[in-house]
C-alpha positions as semicolon CSV with decimal commas, in nm:
position;residue;x (nm);y (nm);z (nm)
1;M;0,000;0,000;0,000
2;T;0,113;0,349;-0,076
3;V;0,062;0,587;0,216
4;V;0,061;0,965;0,179
5;G;0,054;1,192;0,483
6;F;-0,049;1,556;0,501
7;L;0,053;1,825;0,749
8;S;-0,299;1,960;0,781
9;A;-0,659;1,908;0,674
10;E;-0,629;2,211;0,449
11;D;-0,324;2,059;0,274
12;F;-0,521;1,741;0,208
13;L;-0,818;1,932;0,068
14;R;-0,590;2,131;-0,166
15;S;-0,408;1,821;-0,284
16;P;-0,489;1,657;-0,616
17;R;-0,444;1,327;-0,428
18;I;-0,804;1,352;-0,304
19;T;-0,908;1,200;-0,637
20;D;-0,670;0,905;-0,602
21;V;-0,787;0,550;-0,555
22;G;-0,792;0,427;-0,198
23;C;-0,925;0,552;0,131
24;A;-0,869;0,831;0,381
25;L;-0,769;0,786;0,744
26;I;-0,882;1,094;0,933
27;D;-0,785;1,167;1,293
28;L;-1,057;1,360;1,472
29;H;-0,818;1,581;1,667
30;L;-0,621;1,785;1,418
31;T;-0,472;2,129;1,451
32;G;-0,677;2,382;1,258
33;M;-0,981;2,220;1,103
34;D;-1,103;1,929;1,316
35;G;-1,141;1,578;1,178
36;M;-1,523;1,582;1,157
37;E;-1,518;1,905;0,956
38;L;-1,254;1,755;0,727
39;F;-1,470;1,445;0,691
40;R;-1,773;1,657;0,593
41;R;-1,567;1,849;0,337
42;V;-1,427;1,525;0,190
43;Q;-1,783;1,393;0,157
44;E;-1,881;1,709;-0,035
45;L;-1,581;1,684;-0,268
46;R;-1,581;1,309;-0,320
47;D;-1,861;1,112;-0,163
48;T;-1,719;0,784;-0,291
49;L;-1,393;0,812;-0,098
50;P;-1,414;0,567;0,192
51;V;-1,314;0,726;0,521
52;I;-1,192;0,560;0,838
53;I;-1,202;0,779;1,147
54;L;-0,923;0,748;1,405
55;T;-0,939;0,904;1,750
56;G;-0,779;0,886;2,089
57;Y;-1,077;1,051;2,251
58;G;-1,381;0,874;2,114
59;S;-1,732;0,886;2,244
60;V;-2,040;0,691;2,148
61;P;-2,227;0,998;2,014
62;L;-1,924;1,096;1,804
63;A;-1,889;0,743;1,667
64;V;-2,260;0,731;1,583
65;E;-2,240;1,069;1,408
66;A;-1,937;0,961;1,203
67;L;-2,094;0,632;1,099
68;K;-2,429;0,793;1,016
69;T;-2,247;1,052;0,807
70;G;-2,085;0,775;0,605
71;A;-1,759;0,681;0,771
72;L;-1,669;0,324;0,693
73;D;-1,522;0,261;1,038
74;F;-1,447;0,438;1,367
75;I;-1,131;0,317;1,538
76;E;-1,011;0,429;1,880
77;K;-0,643;0,465;1,968
78;P;-0,449;0,275;2,069
79;F;-0,566;0,044;1,793
80;D;-0,485;-0,308;1,688
81;P;-0,278;-0,286;1,365
82;D;-0,457;-0,592;1,226
83;R;-0,794;-0,423;1,276
84;L;-0,672;-0,109;1,100
85;L;-0,533;-0,312;0,807
86;A;-0,860;-0,505;0,781
87;A;-1,054;-0,176;0,773
88;I;-0,822;-0,036;0,505
89;R;-0,858;-0,352;0,295
90;Q;-1,236;-0,334;0,329
91;A;-1,232;0,035;0,234
92;T;-1,015;-0,014;-0,074
93;H;-1,224;-0,315;-0,181
94;W;-1,545;-0,111;-0,144
95;E;-1,390;0,180;-0,335
96;A;-1,284;-0,047;-0,622
97;E;-1,635;-0,193;-0,644
98;E;-1,786;0,156;-0,639
99;R;-1,549;0,266;-0,919
100;E;-1,653;-0,037;-1,124
101;V;-2,024;0,038;-1,074
102;R;-1,975;0,399;-1,179
103;A;-1,778;0,293;-1,488
104;K;-2,061;0,057;-1,586
105;Q;-2,317;0,332;-1,527
106;A;-2,119;0,566;-1,754
107;T;-2,089;0,300;-2,026
108;Y;-2,459;0,214;-2,011
109;Q;-2,550;0,585;-2,010
110;E;-2,342;0,633;-2,328
111;Q;-2,515;0,334;-2,489
112;L;-2,853;0,471;-2,388
113;A;-2,768;0,810;-2,541
114;R;-2,715;0,636;-2,878
115;L;-3,077;0,518;-2,889
116;T;-3,323;0,712;-3,100
117;P;-3,630;0,847;-2,918
118;R;-3,842;0,563;-3,066
119;E;-3,585;0,300;-2,967
120;R;-3,588;0,443;-2,615
121;E;-3,969;0,416;-2,605
122;V;-3,951;0,055;-2,720
123;M;-3,677;-0,022;-2,466
124;D;-3,877;0,129;-2,181
125;L;-4,176;-0,084;-2,274
126;M;-3,956;-0,394;-2,310
127;V;-3,813;-0,333;-1,964
128;A;-4,168;-0,289;-1,834
129;G;-4,237;-0,646;-1,953
130;M;-4,455;-0,578;-2,253
131;T;-4,465;-0,817;-2,548
132;S;-4,386;-0,700;-2,901
133;K;-4,756;-0,715;-2,986
134;A;-4,847;-0,503;-2,682
135;I;-4,566;-0,255;-2,758
136;G;-4,687;-0,228;-3,119
137;G;-5,043;-0,164;-3,003
138;S;-4,925;0,096;-2,752
139;L;-4,710;0,282;-3,006
140;G;-4,936;0,230;-3,309
141;I;-4,678;0,030;-3,506
142;S;-4,665;-0,329;-3,630
143;S;-4,519;-0,615;-3,429
144;R;-4,261;-0,664;-3,705
145;T;-4,149;-0,301;-3,670
146;V;-4,125;-0,350;-3,294
147;E;-3,902;-0,654;-3,353
148;I;-3,669;-0,439;-3,565
149;Y;-3,657;-0,175;-3,290
150;R;-3,597;-0,446;-3,029
151;A;-3,300;-0,575;-3,228
152;H;-3,158;-0,222;-3,257
153;V;-3,202;-0,167;-2,883
154;M;-3,033;-0,495;-2,791
155;N;-2,748;-0,424;-3,032
156;K;-2,689;-0,063;-2,921
157;M;-2,715;-0,153;-2,553
158;K;-2,487;-0,456;-2,611
159;A;-2,729;-0,674;-2,415
160;D;-2,743;-1,047;-2,486
161;S;-3,081;-1,097;-2,321
162;L;-3,382;-0,909;-2,191
163;V;-3,261;-0,979;-1,837
164;E;-2,928;-0,812;-1,920
165;L;-3,111;-0,515;-2,073
166;I;-3,320;-0,478;-1,758
167;R;-3,006;-0,501;-1,542
168;R;-2,837;-0,228;-1,748
169;S;-3,147;-0,009;-1,733
170;L;-3,163;-0,045;-1,354
171;T;-2,790;0,031;-1,324
172;V;-2,837;0,356;-1,518
173;Q;-3,140;0,451;-1,308
174;A;-2,948;0,384;-0,985
175;G;-2,682;0,632;-1,094
176;L;-2,924;0,915;-1,168
């Protein structure tokens, strides 16, 4: 693991490293801006950066606030190094999964943008579970024309099955 330290919360917030892959370990008791304020600012700048809070002066209300605000873990000093490493591994694993989901959402959004308005209508009705005949009746076109649109939708969305198309549609909706 590559570890980068910062002299202050302000230095971290000014650093381009905030966009790096990984996680942030934030001590609650910092000089200048306190750790909870830094945590809030990090959440505003990059809500997908997993944060582990460290403190030598923890309290239950503070731990609850940090976890409710989105901290991945709250570890009191002195801490067990194995616990800290496990938390870091969990954080970096979560961050990698989140990056993958966002990449898929972007890809599917690009594919969706390539659909014509009529293809999008057909896709929405396909995802809603309608048959080609029902889609044709709803849109005032023939079932054969619907089949052509369905083929275009599946091709442009790079979906091998209706289930995959539904999954991609839900992934895009989850990102909006």
